[in-house]
C-alpha positions in Angstrom: 34.3 30.3 -90.3 31.6 27.8 -89.7 31.8 24.7 -87.5 31.0 21.5 -89.4 28.8 19.0 -87.7 31.1 16.1 -88.3 32.9 14.6 -85.3 35.3 11.6 -85.0 35.4 9.4 -81.9 38.8 8.9 -80.5 39.9 7.0 -77.4 42.4 8.2 -74.8 44.3 6.3 -72.2 42.6 5.6 -68.9 45.1 7.9 -67.1 44.0 10.8 -69.4 40.2 10.3 -68.8 38.2 13.4 -68.1 34.5 13.9 -67.1 31.7 13.6 -69.7 30.6 17.0 -71.0 27.0 16.1 -70.2 26.9 13.9 -67.1 30.4 14.5 -65.6 31.3 10.8 -65.3 34.9 9.9 -66.1 35.3 8.8 -69.8 38.0 7.9 -72.3 35.8 8.8 -75.3 36.5 12.1 -77.1 34.6 13.6 -80.0 36.9 15.7 -82.2 36.5 17.7 -85.4 38.3 16.6 -88.5 40.6 19.6 -88.3 41.4 18.8 -84.6 40.3 22.3 -83.5 37.5 21.4 -81.2 36.8 18.5 -78.9 34.7 17.3 -76.0 34.7 14.2 -73.8 31.6 12.1 -74.0 30.7 8.8 -72.3 29.7 5.6 -74.2 26.1 5.8 -72.9 25.5 9.2 -74.6 27.1 7.9 -77.8 24.4 5.2 -77.9 21.6 7.8 -77.5 19.9 8.3 -80.9 18.8 11.8 -79.9 22.4 12.9 -79.2 24.4 11.8 -82.3 24.3 9.4 -85.2 27.1 7.7 -87.0 27.9 8.6 -90.5 27.8 5.4 -92.5 29.8 5.2 -95.7 27.7 3.0 -98.0 30.6 2.2 -100.3 32.9 1.2 -97.4 30.1 -0.9 -95.9 29.4 -2.6 -99.2 33.1 -3.2 -99.8 33.5 -4.7 -96.3 30.5 -7.0 -96.8 31.8 -8.1 -100.2 35.2 -8.9 -98.7 33.6 -11.0 -96.0 31.5 -12.9 -98.5 34.6 -13.5 -100.6 36.6 -14.7 -97.6 33.8 -17.1 -96.8 33.7 -18.3 -100.4 37.5 -18.7 -100.4 37.3 -20.7 -97.2 34.6 -22.9 -98.6 36.6 -23.6 -101.8 39.7 -24.4 -99.7 37.7 -26.9 -97.6 36.2 -28.5 -100.7 39.7 -28.8 -102.3 41.1 -30.3 -99.1 38.3 -32.9 -99.1 38.9 -33.8 -102.7 42.6 -34.2 -101.9 41.8 -36.5 -99.0 39.4 -38.5 -101.2 42.1 -38.9 -103.9 44.7 -39.9 -101.3 42.3 -42.4 -99.8 41.5 -43.8 -103.3 45.2 -44.2 -104.0 45.8 -45.9 -100.7 42.8 -48.2 -101.4 44.2 -49.0 -104.8 47.6 -49.7 -103.2 45.9 -51.9 -100.6 43.9 -53.7 -103.4 47.1 -54.2 -105.3 48.8 -55.5 -102.2 45.9 -57.8 -101.5 45.9 -59.0 -105.1 49.6 -59.7 -104.8 49.1 -61.4 -101.5 46.3 -63.6 -103.1 48.7 -64.3 -106.1 51.3 -65.3 -103.6 48.8 -67.5 -101.7 47.8 -69.1 -104.9 51.4 -69.7 -105.9 52.1 -71.1 -102.4 49.0 -73.4 -102.8 50.2 -74.5 -106.2 53.7 -75.0 -104.8 52.3 -76.8 -101.8 50.2 -79.0 -104.2 53.3 -79.7 -106.3 55.3 -80.4 -103.1 52.6 -82.9 -102.0 52.5 -84.5 -105.4 56.3 -84.8 -105.4 56.1 -86.2 -101.9 53.5 -88.7 -103.0 55.6 -89.6 -106.0 58.6 -90.0 -103.8 56.7 -92.1 -101.3 55.4 -94.3 -104.2 59.0 -94.7 -105.6 60.3 -95.5 -102.1 57.5 -97.9 -101.7 58.2 -99.4 -105.1 61.9 -99.6 -104.2 61.0 -101.3 -100.9 58.8 -103.8 -102.7 61.5 -104.4 -105.3 64.1 -104.8 -102.5 61.8 -107.2 -100.6 61.3 -109.2 -103.8 65.0 -109.2 -104.4 65.7 -110.3 -100.9 63.1 -113.0 -101.0 64.4 -114.2 -104.3 68.0 -114.2 -103.0 67.0 -116.0 -99.8 64.9 -118.5 -101.9 67.9 -119.1 -104.2 70.2 -119.7 -101.2 67.8 -122.1 -99.6 67.6 -124.2 -102.7 
């Protein structure tokens, strides 16, 4: 039976910490074999030491993780672009509604101006007719008073 040189880092609770195998400082890091038959406590400082151990890097897993991160960024970018397009469309629709409302308001203003002009014309015509009637009445009164005085 040979011991493989593959170890997994596991963490234990602070209450279960034991001294580092090398420097005897309390640590929660444990290196354990894949079959859980052998283990030893090791502090984080020794794990960073390149002469002590090196991590096994799974290239496929790393590539998959990197690809997933890129896809997530791309998805987020597409979502932002889509939301911006929706905002622009909504703003354009609101602007069109505002333009239509303004056009309607202008039409109403024009109609009011036309109606006001027609009202003024009608008032002028009324004033002219009233004036004509006053003149006619004055002439009639003058002629009646002239006939009575003769």
